[in-house]
N, C-alpha and C positions, 0 to 999 in steps of 0.2 A: 504494500500500500504506500503510495507516494504522499509526500506532504501536501502537494497541490490537491490531490484527490480527497484526502481527509479534510482539508480546508473547505472544499466545496460541500462535502457531507455536513460539516458543522454549520456552514452558513445557511443551509436550508432547514435546519432543525427548528421547527416552530415558527418559521418565517418564510416569506416568499422573496426570492432574490431576483431583482431586475438585472439583466446581463446585456449590455450593449455590444453590437457587432463592431469590430475594429478591422482595419485593412492594412495597416502598416504600424511601425513603431511609434510614429508621432500621434496617431489617433489613439493608440493604446495608452500612451503616456497621458494624453488629455483625459481619457476615461479614468485613469488612476487618480489624476489630480482633482477630478470632479467628485471623487469619493466613492466611485463604484468599487465593489469588492471582488469582482470577477469579470472577465471579458470573454467574448466569443469571436472566433474568426472562422470563416468557411472557405472551402475551395472555390465557391462561386464568387464571393466578394473579392477574394484575392485575385482571381482572374479578371474581374471587372475593373478593379483599381490598377492592377499591374499591366494588363494587356488590352484594356478597353474592349473586352469581349463579353457579351451576354449569352447565356445558353451554353457556356463551356465551363470547365473546371480546371484548376491547377492540378498537375500530377500529384498523386498522394505523397510521394517522397518530398517534393518541393513544399507542399503545404505543411507537412510535418516539421520540416526544417524551419520554416518561417514561424510556425506556431510556437515551437520551442524557443526561438529567439525572442519572440514577443513576451512570452511568459518570463523568461530570464530578465528581460529589460525592465518590466514593470513590477515584478515580484508578486503579481496577482495570479491566482489559479486561472488557467485558460481552458475553455471548451473548444475543441476543434470539430467543426461540422464537416464531415467528409462528403457531404452532398446528398441530395435526395435520391440519387441513383444508387442502386445496390452495388457494392464493391465487386470487382472481378474476383472470382473464386480463388485465384492465385495469390491475392493479397493476404499477407499475414503480418501481424504486428511485429513479430520477431525478425521478419525479413524487410520491413519497410525502413525503419530507422530505430536505433536503440533509444534515441531521445523521446520517442513516442511514449515510452513508459513513464516519463517524468511529467507528462501533461496532466491537467486536472480531470479531463474527460474527453472522450471521442464519441461522436454521434454518427451512426451508420444508417443510411436510408434504405428504402425497399422498392423504389420505383424501377421499373424494368428498363426504361430508356431515358430517364432523367426528366421527363415531361409530366409526370404524375398521372398520365392517362392510363397507364397499365402498370401493375405491380407484379413483382416476382411471386412465385408460389410461396405460400406460407411455410411449407415444409423445407423448401430450399433455403429460405432466408433464416429460418430457425437453425438449420444445420451450420450455416456460416457464423451466426451469432454464437453458437455453442463453441465453435473453434476459436473465435475471437475472445470469448469469455475466459478460456483457459490461458490465453496469452496476456489477458488483462488482470489476472488474479492479484498480482503484486504491483499493478500499474494504474492507469487511469480508470475512471468510472466508465463503464460501457453503457451508452445510451442508444436504445433502438428507436429509430425515427420511422413513423409510418405516415405515408401520404394518402392513406385511405380517406375518402371524403364521406363515406357512409359510416355512420356511427357503429352499426352492428359489426361491420367488417373491421373497423378500427379497434373495437374492443376484442374481437377474436384474435386479431394480429398481436395486440398488446399482450394478451394472455399467453400466446405461444412464445413470444419473444422473451417475456419474463421467465417462463419455464425453461427456456434455452440458456439463460444465464445473464440476460441484460439486467442492469441494476435500476436504470431509469427508463421512462418512455417519453418520447417527444412527439407531439401531434402538430402537424403543419397544415392540414387541410380541413379541419373542423373549424367553422367560423361563426356559427350561430351560438348565442349565449346559452340557450337551452341544451344544445348538443355538448358543449364544453362542460357544462355542469353535470349532465348525465354521465359523461365519460369519466370525469373525475371521481364521481361517487362510487364507481365500480372498482377502484383500485386503492390499495394502501401503499404501493410503491411510489417513490418520488416521481412526479409528472412535470414535464416542461411543455410550454406552449410557445409557438412562434407567432409573432405579431406581424401582420401585413399592413404596413402604414396606409396603403391606399384602398384597403377594403373597408367600406363603411360598416360592414357587419362585424368587424373585428376591432372596433374602437372601444375596447374595454380597458379600464384602469387596472393597474397592478393590484390595487386593493380588492377590486371585484374578483379578479382571478385568484387572489389569495383566499378569499372567502369560499371559493369553490374547492380549494384544496391543492392548487398548483404550487409546486415548490420553486419553479423558476420561470421567468417570462423573458423571452429572447427577442431582441430587436436587431435582426441581422443586417438590414439595409439602411437603417435610419441615418447613421453618421455619414455614410458614403453619399447618400442622396443630398443631404444638407450641404456637404462639402462641395459637391459638384455644382449645386445651385449657386453657392457663394462665389465660387471661382468664375462661373459664367457671368454673374453680375459684375464682378470686379474687372473682368476682361472687357466687357462691354463699355464700362465707364472709362477704362484706360484707353480703349480705342477711340472713344468720343473726345476725351479731354486731352489725351497725350501727356498726362502727368498723373502723379499718384497722390496729390495733396487731398483729394476728395475721399481717398481710401484710408487715410491714416487712422481714423477712429475705428475702422473695422479690422485693423491689423493688430497682431500681438506686438507689444513693445519689445525693443531689443533685450530688456531685462527679462521679460516673460519668456522670450524665445530661448535665451541663455539658460534659464531654469529648466525648460523642457528638454533641452539638448545636453544637459549636464550628465556626464558619465555616471 
């Protein structure tokens, strides 16, 4: 059991943990500075920020290396979301990178093609989770993510994944309040839920999700989307004005930047 994994377990004891998604060391440092106690990064957001590509993911090995570096830099337990798509059967924790064992948690999806339109067979996913659980015994928390949009199937999959050795369950496609409440009432294991910023059905506060029984609330895209919009506005103003004086109030000061970049 790693210190990061145990820290995550302790943080969700009797409370609900909001976890912002980060995509580089600077965003991770800002999250730590803001007082968040854990951070999330995913292969999807890393590819979006680093390669400007949507609908693709960073290679598992590259994502693991980046996640380990971000956790070391911030000192916060980090959850690595390996993506909605089920991992290739050849992927094994012990063969990906030894540093994976030091992370707080890894989340493994069950979508067959990454689009959430089709899911891998429950039995096949459970077999892979069982193999991963053995490799995670002394390492990160194993989180089974399900993209099932039907609550009955989501519950069925969650039961199978927990029986296979997953410690937490992450739901990403249940969006209605009554569905989320019904799902949470069926399990005693820690549950996490992913918030879609632009889905009006998913505009629930952390306190509401806490009352339902969710242990963690994930915001995977929020910071990246806000940062992109801020850069777009700054570039438009710079192109129009040809100077930065109108942007100074929106910038970090030299002292603030030095603090963020301090080793």
